[in-house]
N, C-alpha and C positions, 0 to 999 in steps of 0.2 A: 641399463638398456631396457629391461622389462618395464620399469617405472615410466620411462620416456614414451615407450610404445603405448602404455595404458593411458597416459595423459593425452596423447594425440588422438587415440581412439575415442576417448571420452569427449574431447572438444569437438571432434567430427560429428558425433551423435547429437551433442547438444546444439550445434549449429544447424543441423538438419531439422531438429525439433523446433528450433527458433524460427526457421523459415516457414515451417508448417503452421506455427502459431500466427505469424503475420498473414498467411493466406486465409486462415480461418477467421481472422478479424475482418478481412475484406469481404468474405463470403457471408458470414453470419453477422448481420447488422441489427440485432435486437439486444435489449438489455432489460433484465427483470427489475422488479420493484426494489428488492433489497440491494442489488448491485448499484442501482441508480441512486438510492439514498446514500449509500456509502460514497459514491462519486461526488455527490453534492457536498457531503460533509468534508470530503477530501479537498474540494475546491475552496471551501470556506477556511479550512485550516491552512491551506497553502497560501491563500491571500493574506491571512492574518500573520503568518510567519514572514511573508514578504515585507510587511510593514515593520516588523521587529528587526529584520535584517537591514532595512534602510536606516533605522535608528542607530544600529551598530556601525553601519557604513559612515554615517554622519560623524560619529565619534572618532572613527579612524582617520578621516580626512581633515580633522581639526589641525589648523596651522599650515595647511597646504594651499596652493592656489585654487583648489576646487572648493574650498570652504565658502559657503554662501552662494554658490553658483546655482541658478535656477535650471540650467541646462541639464545638470545631473538628475534633478527631480523629473524633468520632462522625459529624458531618455529612459530612466528606470521605470517610472510608473506608466509611461506610454507603452513600453515593451511588455510590461506586466499585463496591462489591460488587453493588448492584442492577443497574447497567449491565453489569457483567461477567457476571452470571448470565443476563441477557436475551440478550447476545451469544453466550454458550455454548449456550444452548438453541436459538438461531437456527441456528447452524452444525451442531450435533449432530442436530437434526431433519432437516436437508437431507441429512446424511451417511447417516442411517438410511433415508431415502427412496430414496437412490441405490443402496444395497445391498439394498433390498427387505426390510428388517427392520422389525419392529414398533416403534412409538415407546415401547413399554413397556421396551425395553432401556435407555432413559434412566435408569431407576431404578438401574442398575448403578453409575452415577457416584456418587450419594450413598451407596450401600452401600459402595463402595470407600473413600470418604472417611471414613465412620464406622468402618470396619475399621482404617484407619490411626490414627484418633482413639483407638480402644481400644488399639492396639499401642503408641502413645506414652504411654499411661497418663493420658490426659486425662479429666476428668469430664464428665458430661452435664448439669450444672447450667446454668440460664439465665445465670448470671453468667459461667461459663466460655465458653459459646457466644457471648454478646454481646461479651465481651472479645476473643475470637478474631476475630470478624468485623470489629471496628473497631480492632483492635490495630495500632499504627503500627510495631511491631517487624517485622523481616524475617528469615525463617528459610529457608535454602536447601533443607533437606530437604523441608519441606512444599511449598515453591514448585515444586521439581522434580517430585515425585510427583503433584502436582495436574494438571500438564499432560502428564505421561507417561501417566496414565490416559486423558485425552482423546485423546491421539495414538494409542492402541491401537485406536480406532474407525476408523482408516484402514486397518487390516489386511484387512477383508472386501473382496472384489472388487465392482466395480459390476455391477449387474444388466445383462446384455447385451441387454435389451429395454426398450422404452418402457413406462411405466406411467402411472398417473393423476397422478403428480407431475412428469412431464416426459419428455423423450426421452433415449435412451441416447447414449453416446459424446460427452457434453458438448454435444450439439446443443440448440438453442433453437427454440421455436415462437413465431411472432408472426403473428397473423391467419391467413392461408392459406399462409404461407411457413415453410419449415424452414431454419434457419440452421446451417450447419456451420462448424467451425474447423479449419484446416490450416496447416501450416508453409508459408511463402511466402518468396520472395526477390525483390529488385528486379532481379536478373540473369536474363535470359531464357536459355533453353537455346540459342537460335540464336546469341547473341552469344559464347558460350563465353568469358566473361570470367574472368580469374584471380581467385583469392581476394584477392590484394593489390589489384587494381583495384577489387574490390568494397568493401574496407575504405576505400580512399581516396575512393571515390565517396560512401560513407556519411558520412564526416567532412566532405567538401566540401559535401554537401547540408545537413548540420546547421549549419555555420558560415557558409556563403556562399550557395549556390544557393537554399536554402529557409529562409533565416534568419527571414523574416516570414510564411512560408506556414502558415496555420492551417486550410486546407481539405483538404489531401492526406492520405495514409496513409503509415505507416511500419511495416514488419514488425518482429517481435520481434528478429530478428537484426540488422536495420538500426539498431534502437534501441540495442541493446547496443554495437554497434560504434561508432555515432555518439556515444554517451555516453562510452565509454572513450577513443576517439580524440580527441574534443574536449577532454576533461580533460587528456590528455597534451600536445596541441597548445597549450592555453592555459598549461600549466605552463612549456613552453618559451618562449612569448612573455613570460610574467611574469619568468622568470629572465633573459632577454635584456634586458628593460627595466631590471631592477635592475642588471645588469652594465654597461649603458651609462651609467646615472646614477652608478654607483660610479666608472667610469673618468673621467667628467667632473669629479667631485669630487676624484679623485686627481690630476688635472692642475692643480688649483688654481683651477678656475673656481667662483665662488660660485653656488650653486644651491639654491633653496628649494622643497621639495615638502612639502605638508601631509600629515598622517597618512593622510588618506583618498585621497591622490593616486593610488596604485596600485590602489585599489579601483575606479576608473573603468574600468579594463581589464576587470573582471569583469562589467560591464553587458552586454557583447557575448555572452559565453557564457551568461549568465543568460537573455537573450532566446532564444538558440538552444535551450537546454534546455527552456524553456517551450513553444515552438512544436513542438519534437520530441516532447515528451510529449503535446501535443494531437493530433498526427498519429498517434502510437502508440495513443491511446485510440480514435481514429476507426477504426483498423485492427482493434481488438478490439470494435468496434460499441458504443463508449461515447461519450457527449457530451464535448466538450472542457471543459465546465463541471465535470466530475468532478475536474479538476486542483485545484480548491479543496478537495476532500475530503482531499488529502494533508496538510492542516493541521488536520484534525478527527480526534480520537482514535477508533479503531475503524472509522470510515469509510475511513481511510487504508489499512487492511488490504485492503479490497476494491479500492481504486484501485491500490495498489502491485502486487497480483497481476496485474491486467490490463496494467499497464505492463511488468512484467518477464517474464511467462510466457504470457499468453493468446495463442493463435494467431490468425491472420488469418481473418476471417469471409468467407463466400461463401454464396450461395443454393444449397441442396442440391436438385438436380433429382430 
């Protein structure tokens, strides 16, 4: 009964924080240079993976009535291009807001694309344009230049003042509070702990002390150290388990282990990484429910940035 009450309370708190995150996204419409570059890289990777998924999809539908159908390509890549354009406009608008530039600068993107189109000797007929949009073929040149042009918008510096789109220096406003983000560490200056002790404590917290803790916080440095250290530690455990089993078999003892036998060991670090990720999201002022977004295309760009780079939040006095 206590466990059920705890889960319901946790979900209620996370849903409340999730709603707050959505409100902050609507109020604060600026994005810094690092976050913007990460978003551009995320768009590039997402589109590249979309091409790979389409190749796998073509292999799956072999021998079915859908094989060789052009409508599948039209629907798939047409939908992909629409989602991609919306995501591009979303991040580009926020980048221009952050550097204090007019949104009319967005028109430079299609102008640059059209210039490349002319340079490559392509025609402006409707058939040529539609074939390019829904074309399943992949061209590295066009793929690279498309995102290089977007990345160039990271060159202007952020406006060092607040404007109607949000606060400066990556700060957020929520109700009457101003939220700032700074680097933090779990080591206090008074303890004067060594770097090695800090690394050991991060791994210990991730795998043992805070294995099922979904309410705390974890700084970006603690997350990186815990993630890397836990991976190394579990690799050692896995190799030791394989070595012990190999030794037992070598000594002539009959031993049966199913194919999934060693996978049981991975349940432990999987739980540790999920709870560590939830604490990292809390430290960047996101709800732990955003962990689900790691499995949703384009949303995972936003979530991964907060996991890997976003600094620790605090109320700015």
